[in-house]
Structures are given as C-alpha cells and as structure tokens.
C-alpha positions in Angstrom: 18.0 -271.6 77.7 19.3 -267.8 76.6 19.4 -267.6 72.6 20.7 -263.9 72.8 24.3 -263.5 71.4 26.9 -262.0 73.9 28.2 -258.8 73.3 31.3 -259.8 71.3 29.1 -262.1 69.1 26.5 -259.5 68.4 29.4 -256.8 67.6 30.9 -259.5 65.0 27.2 -260.3 63.8 26.6 -256.7 63.2 29.9 -256.0 61.2 29.3 -258.9 58.9 25.6 -257.7 58.3 27.0 -254.3 57.3 29.7 -255.8 54.8 26.9 -257.9 53.3 24.3 -255.1 53.2 26.7 -252.8 51.6 29.4 -254.8 49.6 27.4 -258.2 49.0 23.9 -257.2 47.8 22.1 -259.4 45.7 22.5 -257.4 42.5 26.2 -257.0 42.7 26.7 -261.0 43.1 27.7 -261.5 39.3 30.8 -263.4 40.0 28.6 -266.2 40.7 28.5 -267.0 37.2 32.4 -266.4 36.7 34.7 -269.2 36.2 35.9 -269.0 39.9 32.2 -268.8 41.2 33.7 -266.7 43.9 35.2 -263.3 44.8 38.8 -263.3 45.9 38.4 -259.6 47.1 35.4 -260.9 49.3 37.7 -263.8 50.4 40.1 -261.5 51.5 37.8 -259.6 53.2 36.6 -262.5 55.1 40.2 -263.2 56.4 40.8 -259.4 57.3 37.6 -259.5 59.4 39.0 -262.5 61.4 36.3 -265.1 60.2 38.7 -267.5 58.5 40.9 -267.8 62.0 37.6 -267.7 64.2 37.5 -271.5 64.9 41.2 -272.3 65.4 43.5 -271.8 68.5 45.3 -268.5 69.1 48.7 -270.6 68.9 48.0 -270.7 65.1 46.8 -267.4 64.6 43.3 -268.2 65.2 40.9 -266.7 67.9 39.8 -270.0 69.7 36.2 -269.9 68.8 33.6 -272.8 68.5 30.4 -273.7 66.8 28.3 -271.0 68.9 30.9 -268.4 68.2 30.6 -269.2 64.5 26.6 -269.2 64.7 26.3 -265.3 64.0 28.5 -265.7 61.0 26.8 -268.6 59.5 23.3 -266.8 60.1 24.6 -263.9 58.2 25.9 -265.7 55.3 22.7 -267.6 55.3 20.5 -264.5 54.9 23.2 -263.0 52.4 23.4 -266.2 50.3 27.3 -266.0 50.6 28.7 -268.5 48.0 32.4 -268.2 49.1 33.6 -271.5 50.1 33.7 -270.7 54.1 32.1 -273.8 55.4 34.0 -276.3 53.6 37.2 -274.4 54.3 36.7 -274.1 58.1 35.4 -277.7 58.3 38.1 -279.4 56.3 40.5 -277.5 58.5 38.9 -279.1 61.6 40.5 -282.0 60.8 44.1 -280.7 61.0 43.1 -278.8 64.1 41.7 -281.8 65.7 43.9 -284.4 64.7 46.7 -283.3 62.4 50.5 -283.3 63.6 52.1 -280.4 65.2 53.8 -279.6 61.5 50.5 -279.7 59.9 48.9 -277.3 62.2 51.6 -275.0 61.6 51.5 -275.2 57.9 47.8 -275.2 57.4 46.0 -273.5 60.1 47.6 -269.9 60.0 47.4 -270.1 56.1 43.6 -271.0 56.3 43.3 -268.1 59.1 44.9 -265.6 56.7 42.8 -266.5 53.4 45.9 -267.9 51.7 44.7 -271.4 51.8 41.2 -273.0 50.9 40.6 -276.5 52.0 38.0 -278.7 50.5 36.2 -281.5 52.2 35.0 -285.1 51.3 35.2 -287.4 54.3 32.6 -290.4 53.9 31.2 -291.9 57.2 31.9 -295.9 57.1 28.3 -296.8 56.5 27.4 -294.5 53.6 25.7 -291.9 55.9 26.1 -289.1 53.5 23.6 -288.4 50.8 24.4 -288.4 47.9 26.8 -291.1 48.6 30.4 -291.2 47.4 32.4 -294.3 46.1 35.0 -294.5 48.6 38.6 -294.0 48.0 41.4 -296.8 48.7 44.7 -296.0 50.3 47.6 -298.5 50.3 51.1 -298.1 51.9 53.5 -297.4 49.1 57.1 -297.3 50.2 57.3 -294.5 53.0 53.9 -293.1 51.7 50.7 -293.8 50.3 48.7 -294.4 47.0 45.4 -293.1 46.8 42.9 -294.4 44.2 38.9 -293.8 44.1 36.4 -291.0 43.3 34.6 -288.8 45.6 31.4 -287.2 44.2 29.8 -283.9 44.8 32.8 -282.3 46.9 31.5 -278.8 47.8 33.9 -276.3 47.2 36.6 -278.6 45.4 37.1 -276.4 42.4 38.1 -273.7 44.5 40.1 -275.6 46.9 44.2 -275.6 47.1 44.0 -278.9 49.4 41.8 -281.6 49.8 41.0 -283.7 53.3 40.2 -287.2 51.6 39.1 -290.3 53.6 40.2 -293.6 52.3 39.8 -297.3 53.7 43.5 -298.4 54.3 42.7 -301.9 55.9 39.6 -304.1 56.2 39.4 -303.9 59.8 35.8 -302.6 59.7 35.4 -299.1 61.6 39.2 -299.0 62.4 40.1 -299.1 58.6 39.4 -295.6 57.6 42.3 -292.9 57.3 42.5 -289.4 56.6 44.8 -287.6 54.2 45.7 -284.2 53.0 46.1 -284.1 49.2 47.1 -281.3 47.0 44.2 -280.3 44.7 46.6 -280.2 41.7 48.6 -283.2 42.4 49.4 -285.5 39.6 46.6 -288.3 39.4 43.9 -285.8 41.0 41.1 -285.0 38.5 38.1 -282.8 38.7 34.7 -282.6 36.9 33.4 -279.2 38.4 30.0 -277.9 37.9 27.4 -275.4 39.5 25.0 -276.6 42.0 21.3 -275.7 41.9 22.0 -272.9 44.9 25.2 -271.6 42.9 27.8 -273.2 44.9 30.7 -274.8 43.2 31.4 -278.6 43.4 33.1 -281.3 41.7 33.3 -284.9 41.3 37.0 -285.8 42.3 39.0 -288.7 40.9 42.1 -290.0 42.3 44.3 -292.3 40.3 47.5 -293.6 41.7 48.0 -290.4 43.6 51.4 -290.6 45.5 51.3 -289.3 49.0 54.1 -288.7 51.6 53.9 -290.2 54.8 53.3 -286.6 56.2 50.0 -286.5 54.1 48.3 -288.5 56.8 46.2 -286.7 59.2 46.1 -288.6 62.8 46.9 -292.5 62.9 46.0 -295.0 60.2 42.7 -296.5 60.4 41.4 -293.9 63.0 39.8 -291.8 61.1 36.0 -292.4 61.4 35.7 -291.0 64.9 37.2 -287.8 63.6 34.9 -287.9 60.5 31.9 -288.1 62.7 33.0 -285.5 64.9 33.8 -283.0 62.3 30.6 -283.6 60.1 28.5 -283.3 63.4 30.3 -280.0 63.8 29.6 -279.1 60.1 26.1 -279.9 60.2 25.6 -277.9 63.5 26.9 -274.6 61.4 24.7 -275.6 58.5 21.8 -275.5 60.7 22.9 -272.1 61.8 23.3 -270.9 58.0 19.7 -272.3 57.6 18.4 -270.0 60.1 19.6 -267.1 58.6 18.0 -268.1 55.4 14.9 -268.9 56.6 14.6 -265.3 58.5 15.5 -263.7 55.1 12.9 -265.6 53.6 10.4 -264.7 56.2 11.1 -261.1 56.2 10.8 -260.8 52.3 7.7 -262.9 52.3 6.2 -260.3 55.0 7.3 -257.4 53.1 5.8 -258.6 49.9 2.1 -259.4 51.4 2.1 -255.9 53.1 2.6 -254.3 49.6 1.0 -256.7 47.0 -2.6 -255.7 46.6 -5.6 -257.6 45.3 -9.2 -256.1 45.3 -7.7 -252.8 46.4 -6.3 -254.1 49.5 -2.8 -255.8 50.6 -3.0 -259.4 50.5 -1.5 -259.4 54.0 -4.8 -258.3 55.2 -6.5 -261.7 54.3 -6.6 -263.7 57.4 -5.8 -266.9 55.8 -2.4 -265.7 54.5 -1.8 -264.2 58.0 -2.1 -267.6 59.4 0.5 -269.2 57.1 2.9 -266.3 58.1 2.5 -267.1 61.5 3.7 -270.7 60.9 6.6 -269.6 59.0 7.5 -267.8 61.9 7.1 -270.3 64.3 9.2 -272.6 62.2 12.0 -270.2 62.3 11.8 -270.2 65.9 11.9 -273.6 66.3 14.6 -274.0 63.8 16.5 -271.3 65.7 16.1 -273.1 68.9 17.5 -276.3 67.6 20.2 -274.8 65.9 21.6 -272.7 69.1 21.2 -276.5 70.7 23.2 -278.0 67.9 26.0 -275.5 68.3 26.3 -275.5 72.1 26.2 -279.3 72.4 28.7 -279.9 69.7 31.1 -278.0 71.5 30.6 -279.2 75.0 29.2 -282.9 74.7 31.9 -285.5 75.4 29.7 -288.5 74.7 29.7 -289.2 71.0 26.5 -291.2 71.1 24.8 -288.2 72.4 26.3 -285.6 70.3 25.2 -287.7 67.2 21.7 -288.0 68.4 21.4 -284.1 69.4 22.6 -283.5 66.1 20.4 -285.6 64.1 17.6 -284.3 66.2 18.5 -280.6 65.1 18.7 -281.6 61.5 15.5 -283.0 61.4 13.9 -280.0 62.7 16.1 -277.9 60.2 15.4 -279.9 57.2 11.5 -279.7 58.0 11.9 -275.9 58.5 13.8 -275.4 55.2 11.1 -277.1 53.3 8.2 -275.7 55.0 9.3 -272.0 54.8 11.0 -271.9 51.3 7.9 -273.7 49.8 5.5 -271.1 51.6 7.9 -268.1 50.6 7.5 -269.3 47.1 3.7 -269.6 47.0 2.9 -266.5 48.9 5.2 -264.5 46.2 3.1 -266.2 43.5 5.0 -266.4 39.9 7.4 -263.8 40.8 8.9 -265.9 43.5 10.5 -268.2 40.8 12.0 -265.4 38.7 15.9 -265.2 38.8 15.6 -261.4 39.6 14.0 -262.2 42.9 16.5 -263.2 45.8 13.7 -265.3 47.4 13.9 -267.7 44.5 17.7 -268.2 45.4 17.0 -268.6 49.0 14.7 -271.2 48.2 17.1 -273.3 46.3 19.5 -272.8 48.9 17.2 -274.1 51.6 16.4 -277.1 49.5 20.0 -277.9 49.3 20.5 -277.2 53.2 17.6 -279.8 53.7 19.7 -282.5 52.1 23.2 -281.7 53.0 25.1 -283.9 55.4 22.2 -286.2 55.6 18.4 -285.6 54.9 15.6 -285.8 57.4 15.1 -289.5 56.5 18.8 -290.3 57.4 18.7 -288.4 60.6 15.5 -290.0 61.6 16.9 -293.5 61.1 20.3 -292.3 62.9 18.2 -290.8 65.7 16.2 -293.9 66.2 19.1 -296.3 66.0 21.1 -294.2 68.6 17.7 -293.7 70.8 17.3 -297.7 70.8 21.1 -297.9 72.3 20.6 -295.1 74.8 
C-alpha cells in the first residue's frame, strides 16, 4: 500500500505546515487562555485555505474530499497542537451532509465552509460506547415539533459552537429509537457548564430542559439515527488517528533533537545505546500508527459493510491508543524534568496524546468492539 500523499494532498500539507510554522508557533498561542479559547482570525484563515469546506460536496461550496484528503490536514493540526474546533465542526456537519434535508444542507454546509458557522457534536451510541459516557437526551413529539430534555457531558467544542448536533431517544424501539436534531446553542432551555480540558481544548456539559424544536430540526428520519451516529463517529475516529500521527511525529522529532544536544559526562545523551534503542522503538510506534491511520481513513471512505468498517476502525484505534501512550510517556522520560514544564511544547503534546487515546473510545473499549465484531464475522 502506498502511504505517500498525492501531489494535491502534499501541496495542501505544505501550505498548512507553512502557516503553522509562521503564524501558529507554540509561543504565540496566548489565546488558549482567553475566554474564547481559540482565535477567530485563525478560524478565518482555515476557511480561506478551504479546509472547512474540504469534506463537503461542491454543490454546497465544498471540495468533495474524504477522510484520506483530510489526513494531511489532521496530521499538521496534531503536530501544531491546533486548538480551533476543526474536528468537532467538520464531524458534526457530516450528519447534515449524510442525512440532512436539502434545506438543511443549503443552510448549514456553505456556512460551515465559509467559517461563519461552528458546529458541536454529542451523539451517543446506543450501548454507551463512548467514554466518558453521557446521560442521554430524551426527545418527544410536541405539536408540529419536538421537545428535548437531558444532559450531554464532555461536549468538545460546545462553548464555541453556534449549533449542536444532538442525539435523543424518541421511542423505546431499541436501536431504532434514536433520532438526531440540530439545536441552536443559544436556544431557550440550553445551558452549558464550560471548562478547559487538560489538553487545552474547550468542552462543556450541556443541559437541555424543555427545549422546543421545530419539525425542521430533525436530521433524517425519526428513530433512524444510530446508523448515522456510528458512521460519523467512525469517520471522526479515523481523522483523530491522523491527528495522533502528527502529534507523535512532533514528539519523536523534539525528543531526538533533545537527546542530540543534552549532554551528560561530556557527551550527548543520544550517544548512549540504551536511549538509541528507546528512540528506535518510538519511531517504530509512529510508523505503525501511520500505517493504521492510513488504513482507517481509506476504509472509512470506501467500506460499504458497516460491520467491517467498525472492525477496521477499532483495530486502528487500538494501535493508535497504544502508540499515543508509548511515545508520549517515552518523550517525557527522555526529556527528564524539563518535559513536564509548561514552557516545553512536548509537555502539551503529551497531554493531547493522552486525551486522543481516550477520545471516541479507549483501547479497552475498542478491543471489546473488535472482539464482538470478530465473533460475528
């Protein structure tokens, strides 16, 4: 399998890398601690570069790309520790792109592509597969619309979102009882307890109390949201794997540079064979992670069988989670005490890799899912 980018993908990766190196270096990320937690100027630049419209159809001002086309974007964002809510926005918009009405697509997708609209996602699989688990929402028909109640926890990007994609149980018909809704983040009855996660992203616990929604808020058909949730979360997981690859690559590069320059007993510590072996193991973890991320992105775009898609995504996430743990911990240990300081970017990369290993299901969850699907197969 050829893991190299094609010419267009490489040009896109190069342009993103130049932007991050020039205008998004670690020392200038002061807005991480701001009330908004992101830069509106950077968000506008991402839109101007076409990154926000990349995964949507040209019919809605997009470029018709898939997960493979987004790999280079996510790798660069992982290496640069980009905190703008890119993944939550393009992921949540996927629900509209895949299952929304024509009116919803025309209203939402061009606005996302232009940077005018930011979406947040909290769509739970029916068996509590996402960790940390959220209390589910409950939706009931109310006249010509719906009434939404419940709580969604750890919604990444929610404080910055203009709209939320929310799953709710609308009937007790098992897997066929979950529906999807578009909810204005500032609608009456919506409350947020916002906070900053350990990897410097913004999240919130979102409450819904008697939120009144029109009939046009429903995405797709009532009770048929589970299949869309599983497909979109697998899509997001594949992109998260690509982000991890970029962060792992940065951790490896920073660690290699450090052991080449840090001296003990008059020689660089990189001259010690034991540390060379550990560095080689870190590079092997990156190579394996990159191979699995490429497979995940390729198959989430092309695999028609839902069971096989879920099996492959779980296999990739297991390998990625292990690589995140291995490389992040080794990078900190080889940096010594300096690796834990706020001033060192590698400490922030450690936190991001730790969170990536948990997001959309940790290794234990995906081992369980893989084993269950393997038995079915």
